[in-house]
N, C-alpha and C positions, 0 to 999 in steps of 0.2 A: 437439709442442711445446716451445719451448725458451725459453730467458730470455737475453737478450744485454745486455752492458754495453760499446755501443759507444763506442768511442774515434776519434777525429777526428785526422787530421793536423796538427800546428802550432797546435792550441787547447786552450784552459783548461777545456774542459767534456767531457762524455760524455754518454751516453742511455742509460736502463734502459728495459727493454720486453720484451715476449713476442712471439712469432711462430710460425706453420707455416712459413714460408718464408722464410729469412733473404735469399736473394738480392732478393726481390722488396721486403722491407722496406727493404732498403740502397738499393736504386734508388729508393724513394720519398722517403726521407731526402736522398738526392744531389738528386732533382729539386727538394723542396722548401726545403733549405736550402743546396744548392750544396756540400757537403761532403765533403772525400775522407777515405775510410775508413783509420785507422790498425789493419791487418789483425794485426801482432804483437801489440799491447797491449788488443787486445778480449778479452773474457771470455764464455764461454759456459756456461750451467749447464742441465743436463737432468734430469728425471725421469720415472720411468715413469707417473706420475700426474699428470694435467695440473692438478690443481685446487692441488698442491703449487707447482707452477712459478707460478700466478696468484697464489698466497698470499704465495711470495717476492717476487715482483713487487711487490704491494702493501705488504707491510713495509719493502720496500728503500726504495719511494718516501717509506713514511711517515718513516723513520727518517732520511731526508735532506732532508727537505722544506725545512729552514732552509738549504739550499746550492742551491735553484734557480735555474737559471741564467736571467738576464732578458734576452731577444732586442731587438735594436732594434727599432722600431716596426714598419717595413715586414715583418717575420716573424711581427708578434703573431698572426696568423690562420692560421699553418700548424698541421696536425695535429699532436700529439705534442709539443708544444713545452714542455708542463709536465712531462714527465718527461726533460728535461735537467738534470744537475747539475755544478757546478763540479768540477774535480777534487780540491780539498783535502778532500773527503769519501771518496775511493776507500780509503783503510786501514778506514774505519769500516765500509763494505760487505764488503771482504774480511774483516774480523773478524766480523762478523754470519754470512757465509756458511759460515765455518769453523766457527763453534759451532753450526751444524745437524748437524753429527755427533754431537753430544751427545744429540740427539733420533733420532737411528737414522732419518732421512728420507731417506738415500741418495742426496743430489744427486751428480751426476757434474759436475766443473767443468773445462773445457778452455781452456787460454790461446791465442790465436791464432785468427782466424777462418777456418771453411771455408765459403766461400759458397754450395758446393752443400748445406750443410747435414746433412752425413751424417756424425752423431757416434754413433750406435749401431750400427754397421758392422762387420765384422771385416776389411774391404779396408783396406790402406794407403792412406792419405789421398793419398799420391804417385801412385796410380793414377788418379785422380779428376781430372776429370770425362770420362765419355763423354756426352756432352750433344748427340748428333745422331743422327737415325733412320739406319738402314742402307738404301743405295738398292739394294742387289741382292738383298734379300729380295724374293721374289714378293709379289702384293697379298693372296693369300690367307694365306700365311703372316704376314704383318704383322697382317694382321685377328684371326687368330687370337692371335698375341702381345698384341694389344691388349686382346681380350676378356680373355685370361687374368688380365693387370696388374690391368684395372678389377676384376674379380670378387675379385681377392685384394688390392685396396688398394695396389698396387705401381706406382711409378711404371715406365715403360720404359725409363728412364736405369737405375733400381736394377737392372731385371732384367738389362740387357746387362752392368752391371759385375758383377754376382753370376757370371753364366754365364760371363764371359770370365774371372774373376779364379779362379774352380773350375777352368777347364779349364788354366790357367795353371800351378796348383799340381800339377796331375795330369801336367802335362809335366815338373815339377821347377822350374818359376820362381817362386821366392817372394822377396819383399822384407819383411824385418821392420818393424813401424812404427819409423820413426826422427822426428827433428825435420826437418821437411820445409821447405825454401825455397819460402815462398807466391808466390813470384814464379812466374808462369806456370801456377800452378794456380788460385788461388782470387781472382787480382785483378778487382776490378771493373772492366769496361769499359763505357764509355758507350757510349750510342746513336748 
């Protein structure tokens, strides 16, 4: 689970929330509110304990309740509309998150949005995503891989990425983590 502070292109508001699947959440927001995501300015916060992520979301929504964005009447029925805040409270949010270090809560803060949601991995983001199944595998091998991944609570995409990256490192192909140009890697593409 991660907390997101989702910014939008050319808008004077952002959304605070938590999710287990950032890509699905971005699609929901896009479909409900017709908003383009500002990938570079979005902030993601992770923690090993889900309860800390949920508590952080609750605290951020509480301390910014005076900055709630008011949507037009036709959008008042959309889910999550109470989690939108105006931009003029983002310094308050950044300060609050920064102060959590004083309590040793071990939040990891990421600037920029990886729509694949891979924030706790060792693979450089530039190598993501492998998001398709291989058609060259036998049905039996694919079934065995699916069973392994299901038993270990691992997505097949993560399995392929870990496997291929490990092999690339064995071959001497390594790319250190750098600031990746998000275009082409993480951009949301509508249906």
